[in-house]
C-alpha positions as CSV (number, residue, x, y, z in Angstrom):
1,M,31.7,49.2,4.0
2,A,32.2,46.2,2.3
3,E,34.9,44.7,4.6
4,Y,32.3,45.8,7.6
5,N,29.5,43.5,5.9
6,T,31.9,40.7,5.6
7,M,33.3,41.2,9.1
8,R,29.9,41.0,10.2
9,S,28.7,38.2,7.8
10,T,31.2,36.1,9.0
11,A,30.7,37.0,12.9
12,G,27.0,36.2,12.4
13,L,28.3,32.9,10.7
14,G,30.6,32.1,13.8
15,A,27.9,32.5,16.3
16,R,25.4,30.5,14.3
17,T,28.3,27.4,13.8
18,A,28.8,27.8,17.8
19,Q,25.1,28.0,18.4
20,I,24.9,24.7,16.3
21,D,27.5,22.7,17.6
22,A,25.8,23.4,21.4
23,G,23.0,22.0,21.0
24,L,24.5,19.2,18.7
25,R,26.1,18.1,22.2
26,A,22.8,18.8,23.8
27,H,21.5,16.3,21.5
28,M,23.8,13.5,21.3
29,N,23.9,14.0,25.5
30,K,20.4,13.8,25.2
31,V,21.2,10.3,23.3
32,Y,23.2,8.7,25.0
33,G,21.2,9.8,28.0
34,L,18.1,8.1,27.1
35,M,19.8,5.4,25.7
36,S,22.0,4.7,29.5
37,V,18.6,4.8,30.9
38,A,16.9,2.4,28.8
39,M,20.2,-0.1,29.0
40,L,19.2,0.5,33.2
41,I,16.0,-0.7,32.6
42,T,16.4,-3.7,30.5
43,G,19.3,-4.9,32.9
44,A,17.0,-4.3,35.9
45,A,14.3,-6.1,34.1
46,A,16.7,-9.3,33.4
47,W,17.2,-10.4,36.8
48,A,14.0,-9.1,38.6
49,I,12.5,-11.6,36.0
50,A,15.5,-13.9,36.6
51,G,15.4,-14.2,40.1
52,L,11.6,-14.8,40.0
53,A,12.0,-17.9,37.4
54,V,14.9,-19.8,39.4
55,T,14.7,-20.9,42.5
56,A,17.2,-23.0,44.9
57,D,14.3,-24.8,46.8
58,P,13.2,-27.8,45.0
59,A,9.8,-27.7,46.8
60,G,7.2,-26.8,44.4
61,S,9.1,-25.9,41.6
62,A,8.7,-27.1,38.3
63,M,11.8,-28.4,36.8
64,Q,15.8,-29.0,37.7
65,I,18.0,-27.0,35.1
66,G,21.7,-27.1,37.0
67,Q,23.4,-27.7,40.1
68,G,21.1,-27.1,43.0
69,E,18.9,-24.6,40.4
70,Y,15.0,-25.3,40.1
71,L,12.5,-23.4,37.3
72,T,10.0,-21.7,39.7
73,Q,6.0,-22.8,37.5
74,F,6.4,-19.0,36.6
75,G,9.9,-19.7,34.8
76,A,8.6,-23.0,33.3
77,L,5.7,-20.7,31.7
78,L,8.5,-17.9,30.6
79,Y,10.6,-20.4,29.2
80,T,9.1,-23.8,28.0
81,S,5.7,-23.2,26.9
82,P,4.8,-21.7,24.2
83,L,4.7,-18.5,25.6
84,K,8.4,-18.5,25.1
85,W,7.9,-17.5,21.7
86,V,6.0,-14.4,22.5
87,V,8.8,-13.4,24.6
88,M,11.4,-13.9,22.0
89,F,9.6,-11.7,19.1
90,L,7.4,-9.1,21.7
91,P,10.8,-6.9,21.5
92,L,11.0,-7.4,17.7
93,V,7.2,-6.5,17.0
94,M,7.7,-3.6,19.4
95,V,10.3,-2.1,17.6
96,F,8.8,-2.1,14.2
97,A,5.6,-0.7,15.8
98,L,7.7,2.7,17.4
99,S,9.6,3.0,14.1
100,A,6.3,2.9,12.1
101,M,4.2,4.7,14.9
102,I,7.0,7.8,15.8
103,N,5.6,10.3,13.3
104,R,2.1,9.7,15.1
105,L,2.9,9.6,18.8
106,S,4.1,12.9,21.1
107,A,7.6,13.0,22.0
108,P,6.5,11.9,25.4
109,A,4.7,9.0,24.4
110,A,7.4,7.9,21.8
111,Q,9.9,8.3,25.2
112,L,7.5,5.9,27.1
113,F,6.8,3.5,24.3
114,F,10.7,2.9,24.1
115,Y,11.2,2.6,27.7
116,V,8.2,-0.1,27.8
117,Y,10.3,-1.6,25.1
118,A,13.2,-1.7,27.0
119,V,11.3,-3.8,29.9
120,A,10.1,-6.0,26.8
121,M,14.0,-6.7,26.0
122,G,14.4,-7.3,29.7
123,L,12.2,-10.0,29.9
124,S,13.4,-11.6,26.5
125,L,17.4,-11.4,27.4
126,S,16.4,-13.0,31.0
127,S,16.9,-16.4,30.0
128,I,21.0,-15.4,30.0
129,F,21.2,-15.5,33.5
130,L,20.1,-19.2,33.1
131,V,22.5,-20.4,30.4
132,F,25.8,-17.8,31.7
133,T,27.6,-17.6,34.7
134,G,27.2,-13.8,36.5
135,A,30.7,-13.0,36.4
136,S,31.1,-13.6,32.8
137,I,28.2,-11.5,31.7
138,A,29.2,-8.9,33.9
139,T,33.0,-9.1,32.2
140,T,31.2,-9.1,28.7
141,F,29.1,-6.4,29.5
142,L,32.4,-4.3,30.4
143,V,33.9,-5.6,27.0
144,T,30.9,-4.4,25.4
145,A,30.7,-1.2,26.9
146,I,34.3,-0.5,25.9
147,A,34.1,-1.3,22.2
148,F,30.8,0.6,21.7
149,A,32.4,3.6,23.4
150,S,35.0,3.6,21.0
151,L,33.2,3.0,18.1
152,S,30.4,5.7,18.9
153,L,33.4,8.3,19.4
154,Y,35.0,7.2,16.0
155,G,31.5,7.5,14.0
156,Y,31.4,10.8,16.2
157,T,34.5,12.7,15.3
158,T,35.4,11.0,12.2
159,K,35.7,12.7,8.7
160,K,35.2,9.9,6.8
161,D,31.6,9.8,5.1
162,L,30.4,6.6,6.4
163,S,27.0,6.7,4.9
164,G,27.9,4.2,2.0
165,M,28.7,1.7,4.6
166,G,24.8,1.6,5.5
167,T,23.6,-0.8,2.8
168,F,25.5,-3.3,3.4
169,L,25.1,-3.2,7.3
170,I,21.6,-3.5,6.6
171,M,22.0,-6.1,4.4
172,G,24.1,-7.8,7.1
173,L,21.4,-7.4,9.4
174,V,18.5,-9.0,7.6
175,G,21.0,-11.9,6.5
176,I,21.8,-12.6,10.3
177,L,18.1,-12.0,11.4
178,I,16.8,-15.1,8.3
179,A,20.0,-17.2,9.3
180,S,18.8,-17.0,13.4
181,L,15.2,-17.7,12.5
182,V,16.1,-20.5,10.6
183,N,18.8,-21.7,13.3
184,L,15.8,-21.9,15.8
185,F,14.7,-25.6,14.1
186,M,18.2,-26.4,12.5
187,E,20.1,-25.8,15.9
188,S,23.7,-25.7,14.3
189,S,26.2,-24.9,16.0
190,A,28.8,-24.1,13.1
191,L,25.9,-21.9,11.9
192,Q,25.6,-20.1,15.2
193,F,29.1,-19.7,15.5
194,A,28.9,-17.8,12.3
195,I,26.1,-15.9,12.7
196,S,27.9,-14.6,16.0
197,V,31.0,-13.4,13.8
198,I,29.0,-11.6,11.3
199,G,26.8,-10.1,13.8
200,V,29.9,-9.0,15.9
201,L,31.1,-6.8,12.8
202,V,27.7,-5.8,11.3
203,F,27.2,-4.0,14.8
204,A,30.4,-2.5,15.1
205,G,29.7,-1.4,12.1
206,L,26.6,0.2,12.5
207,T,27.5,1.5,15.9
208,A,29.8,4.2,14.5
209,Y,27.4,4.5,11.1
210,D,24.5,5.5,13.6
211,T,26.5,7.4,15.8
212,Q,27.5,9.3,12.5
213,N,24.1,9.1,11.2
214,I,22.2,11.0,14.4
215,K,25.2,14.0,14.2
216,T,24.6,14.3,10.7
217,S,20.8,14.5,10.4
218,Y,20.7,17.3,13.6
219,I,23.0,19.0,11.9
220,Q,20.5,19.1,8.8
221,H,17.4,19.8,10.6
222,A,18.6,22.0,13.2
223,Q,18.4,24.8,11.2
224,Y,14.9,24.8,11.3
225,G,14.5,24.6,15.1
226,D,11.4,22.1,14.8
227,Q,12.0,20.8,19.0
228,E,9.4,18.5,18.6
229,W,11.4,16.8,15.6
230,L,14.5,17.1,17.5
231,A,13.2,15.2,20.4
232,K,12.1,12.4,18.3
233,S,15.3,12.1,16.4
234,A,16.8,11.9,20.1
235,I,14.3,8.9,20.7
236,M,15.0,7.3,17.7
237,G,18.6,7.5,17.9
238,A,18.5,6.2,21.4
239,L,17.0,3.6,19.9
240,N,19.5,2.7,17.2
241,L,22.7,2.6,19.7
242,Y,21.0,0.6,22.3
243,L,19.8,-2.1,19.9
244,D,23.7,-1.8,18.5
245,F,25.2,-2.4,22.0
246,I,22.5,-4.9,22.8
247,N,22.8,-6.9,19.8
248,L,26.9,-6.6,20.4
249,F,26.8,-7.4,24.0
250,M,24.9,-11.0,22.8
251,F,27.2,-11.8,19.9
252,L,30.3,-11.1,22.5
253,L,28.4,-13.7,25.2
254,Q,28.5,-15.9,22.5
255,F,32.5,-15.9,22.9
256,L,33.2,-14.6,26.3
257,G,30.1,-16.2,28.0
258,N,30.8,-19.0,30.5
259,R,27.9,-21.6,30.7
260,E,26.5,-22.7,33.5
């Protein structure tokens, strides 16, 4: 009888483990799906806005920015007027707002906010099409995608606990943010190079760390069956990985991008 109970307990545990594994795969697929949609929205918004900001026709343009390239009135408003500061810092404000409001928002509302945020990020990133060649942007995106996939796969499969990295990575992130704000006014190429090097290392680490954290959080909470929490967790996980990808791409672009 004891042996039968042990076998039944083992079978129940195995079934529960299989159920959690299946749920985890579905959860991670949702995280990557949300992130991918946000990336597509950001890319499309950046490309479309850059197309409206630049023209080859000098008639009615605001200023010349390159050989045969001119800023439209819209482009001048976006990139040379005080509005540029709103464009630059709007994504930062929105990401803090989403993090603060996530518990009060429904899952559909949080997802919509995430996609609106992706549009704002596209608006902020649209200027890269004025600075770098399209070929180098595409090449850097491909390199970033390969690096991101490798790092995220490592974070998902490794048995090593990466939680100890979190404090150091967050400290590095804060340092990068402060240094970047200072360099807006200093405009030091040496400082920008240092920021880019550290930025690549920090966001490479965060990609693996965040992936493992998403996996661990799901396993810890899956037993409670709180679908609303799991849905919001997927959105926040997608947001974290999205930010890791975007920042890794931007820092790599400083090294791999060919300027117009």
